PAZAGU-140076 format. One record per atom (N, C-alpha, C, CB): x, z, y; atom name; residue number from 1. Coordinates in steps of 0.05 Angstrom, whole numbers, plus 32768, in hexadecimal, padded with zeros to 4 digits. Glycine has a CB too. Example, Ala and Ser with C-alpha at 12.3 -4.5 7.8 and 13.67 -1.06 7.14 Angstrom:
2
- 8108:809C:7F8E:N:1 $
- 80F6:809C:7FA6:CA:1 $
- 8108:809C:7FBE:C:1 $
- 80E2:80B5:7FA7:CB:1 $
- 8101:808E:7FD3:N:2 $
- 8111:808F:7FEB:CA:2 $
- 8102:809D:8001:C:2 $
- 811A:8072:7FF4:CB:2 $
This chain:
44
- 8012:8009:7FEA:N:1 $
- 8000:8005:7FFE:CA:1 $
- 8010:8003:8017:C:1 $
- 7FEC:801A:7FFE:CB:1 $
- 8009:7FF4:8029:N:2 $
- 8017:7FE6:8043:CA:2 $
- 8013:8007:8058:C:2 $
- 8000:7FC0:8053:CB:2 $
- 8029:8009:8071:N:3 $
- 8028:8023:8081:CA:3 $
- 801D:800F:8099:C:3 $
- 8048:8038:8086:CB:3 $
- 8012:8020:80AB:N:4 $
- 8008:8012:80C9:CA:4 $
- 8015:8023:80DD:C:4 $
- 7FE4:8011:80D1:CB:4 $
- 8028:8012:80EA:N:5 $
- 8036:8020:8103:CA:5 $
- 802C:8012:8118:C:5 $
- 8057:8020:8105:CB:5 $
- 8022:801E:8128:N:6 $
- 801F:801B:8145:CA:6 $
- 802D:801C:815B:C:6 $
- 8013:8026:814C:CB:6 $
- 802E:8007:816C:N:7 $
- 803F:800E:8189:CA:7 $
- 8027:8014:819D:C:7 $
- 8055:7FF1:8196:CB:7 $
- 8031:802C:81AA:N:8 $
- 8022:803C:81BE:CA:8 $
- 802C:802D:81DF:C:8 $
- 802B:8061:81BA:CB:8 $
- 801C:8019:81E5:N:9 $
- 8027:8013:8201:CA:9 $
- 801D:8029:8219:C:9 $
- 801D:7FF5:820A:CB:9 $
- 8003:8035:8218:N:10 $
- 7FFE:804B:8228:CA:10 $
- 8001:8064:821D:C:10 $
- 7FE6:804A:8232:CB:10 $
- 800F:8074:8224:N:11 $
- 8011:808D:821A:CA:11 $
- 7FF3:80A0:821E:C:11 $
- 802A:809A:8228:CB:11 $
- 7FE5:8098:8231:N:12 $
- 7FC3:80A3:8235:CA:12 $
- 7FB6:809B:821A:C:12 $
- 7FAF:8092:8253:CB:12 $
- 7FBE:8083:8209:N:13 $
- 7FAC:8081:81F2:CA:13 $
- 7FBA:8082:81D9:C:13 $
- 7F9D:806A:81F2:CB:13 $
- 7FCA:809D:81DB:N:14 $
- 7FD9:809F:81C2:CA:14 $
- 7FC6:80AF:81B0:C:14 $
- 7FF6:80AC:81C6:CB:14 $
- 7FA8:80BA:81BA:N:15 $
- 7F9F:80C7:81AA:CA:15 $
- 7F95:80B6:8192:C:15 $
- 7F8D:80D6:81B5:CB:15 $
- 7F8F:809A:819C:N:16 $
- 7F85:8084:818C:CA:16 $
- 7F92:807D:8173:C:16 $
- 7F86:806F:819A:CB:16 $
- 7FAF:8086:816E:N:17 $
- 7FC0:807C:815D:CA:17 $
- 7FCA:8092:8149:C:17 $
- 7FD5:806F:816C:CB:17 $
- 7FB4:80A4:813E:N:18 $
- 7FB6:80BA:8130:CA:18 $
- 7FB7:80B5:8111:C:18 $
- 7FA1:80CC:8139:CB:18 $
- 7FB9:80C9:8100:N:19 $
- 7FB4:80BE:80E9:CA:19 $
- 7F98:80BF:80DC:C:19 $
- 7FC5:80C7:80DA:CB:19 $
- 7F8B:80D1:80E1:N:20 $
- 7F6A:80CC:80DB:CA:20 $
- 7F65:80B5:80E5:C:20 $
- 7F55:80DF:80E9:CB:20 $
- 7F6D:80A8:80F3:N:21 $
- 7F62:808E:80FD:CA:21 $
- 7F72:8071:80F0:C:21 $
- 7F64:8090:811F:CB:21 $
- 7F85:807A:80DD:N:22 $
- 7F90:8064:80CF:CA:22 $
- 7FAB:805B:80D1:C:22 $
- 7F81:8050:80D4:CB:22 $
- 7FBA:8070:80E9:N:23 $
- 7FCF:8064:80EF:CA:23 $
- 7FE6:8078:80E5:C:23 $
- 7FCF:805C:810D:CB:23 $
- 8000:806B:80DA:N:24 $
- 800F:807E:80C9:CA:24 $
- 8029:807E:80DE:C:24 $
- 8014:8073:80A6:CB:24 $
- 802B:8070:80F7:N:25 $
- 8043:8080:8107:CA:25 $
- 803D:8069:811E:C:25 $
- 8068:8082:80F6:CB:25 $
- 803D:807A:8132:N:26 $
- 8035:8070:814F:CA:26 $
- 8054:8077:8159:C:26 $
- 8017:8082:8161:CB:26 $
- 8058:8062:8169:N:27 $
- 8074:8059:817A:CA:27 $
- 806A:8057:8195:C:27 $
- 8083:803A:8171:CB:27 $
- 8078:8068:81A5:N:28 $
- 806D:8067:81C5:CA:28 $
- 808C:805D:81CE:C:28 $
- 805E:808C:81D6:CB:28 $
- 808E:8045:81DB:N:29 $
- 80A9:8037:81E6:CA:29 $
- 80B2:8049:81FC:C:29 $
- 80A5:8017:81F2:CB:29 $
- 80A1:8050:8210:N:30 $
- 80B1:8061:8224:CA:30 $
- 80B6:807C:8221:C:30 $
- 80A6:8061:8239:CB:30 $
- 80AC:8086:820E:N:31 $
- 80B5:80A2:8209:CA:31 $
- 80CC:809B:81F9:C:31 $
- 80A0:80B8:81FB:CB:31 $
- 80D3:808A:81E8:N:32 $
- 80EC:8082:81D6:CA:32 $
- 8102:807E:81EB:C:32 $
- 80E6:8064:81C3:CB:32 $
- 80FB:806C:81FD:N:33 $
- 810E:8065:820C:CA:33 $
- 811A:807C:8229:C:33 $
- 8103:804B:8215:CB:33 $
- 80FF:808F:8228:N:34 $
- 8109:80A3:8237:CA:34 $
- 811E:80BB:822B:C:34 $
- 80F4:80AD:8241:CB:34 $
- 8115:80BA:8209:N:35 $
- 8126:80CC:8202:CA:35 $
- 8143:80C0:81F9:C:35 $
- 8119:80DC:81EE:CB:35 $
- 8148:80A7:81FE:N:36 $
- 815F:809F:81FD:CA:36 $
- 8172:809F:8214:C:36 $
- 815B:8089:81F4:CB:36 $
- 8168:809D:8228:N:37 $
- 816F:80A3:8242:CA:37 $
- 8180:80BE:8246:C:37 $
- 8156:80A3:8253:CB:37 $
- 816E:80D4:8241:N:38 $
- 8172:80F2:823E:CA:38 $
- 8189:80F1:822E:C:38 $
- 815A:8105:8231:CB:38 $
- 8188:80E7:8212:N:39 $
- 8199:80F1:8202:CA:39 $
- 81B9:80E2:820D:C:39 $
- 818D:80EB:81E1:CB:39 $
- 81B7:80CA:821C:N:40 $
- 81D3:80BE:8227:CA:40 $
- 81DC:80CF:823D:C:40 $
- 81D0:809F:8233:CB:40 $
- 81CC:80DF:824D:N:41 $
- 81D4:80EA:8262:CA:41 $
- 81E0:8102:8255:C:41 $
- 81BE:80ED:8277:CB:41 $
- 81DC:8112:8244:N:42 $
- 81E2:8124:8236:CA:42 $
- 81FA:8120:822C:C:42 $
- 81D3:8128:8228:CB:42 $
- 8201:810A:821F:N:43 $
- 821C:8104:8215:CA:43 $
- 822D:80FD:8227:C:43 $
- 821D:80F2:8202:CB:43 $
- 822A:80FC:823E:N:44 $
- 823F:80F5:8254:CA:44 $
- 8248:810D:8261:C:44 $
- 8234:80E2:8269:CB:44 $
């Protein structure tokens, strides 16, 4: 059986991508990029 991956474009709509609605993994690009920036700052 396949898995469902969803890309969250608007963080306000994150609630639409929950497991009980059939989504296995929701990816928020803005949040991921922010985390990478913070990690990059900590490494310098």
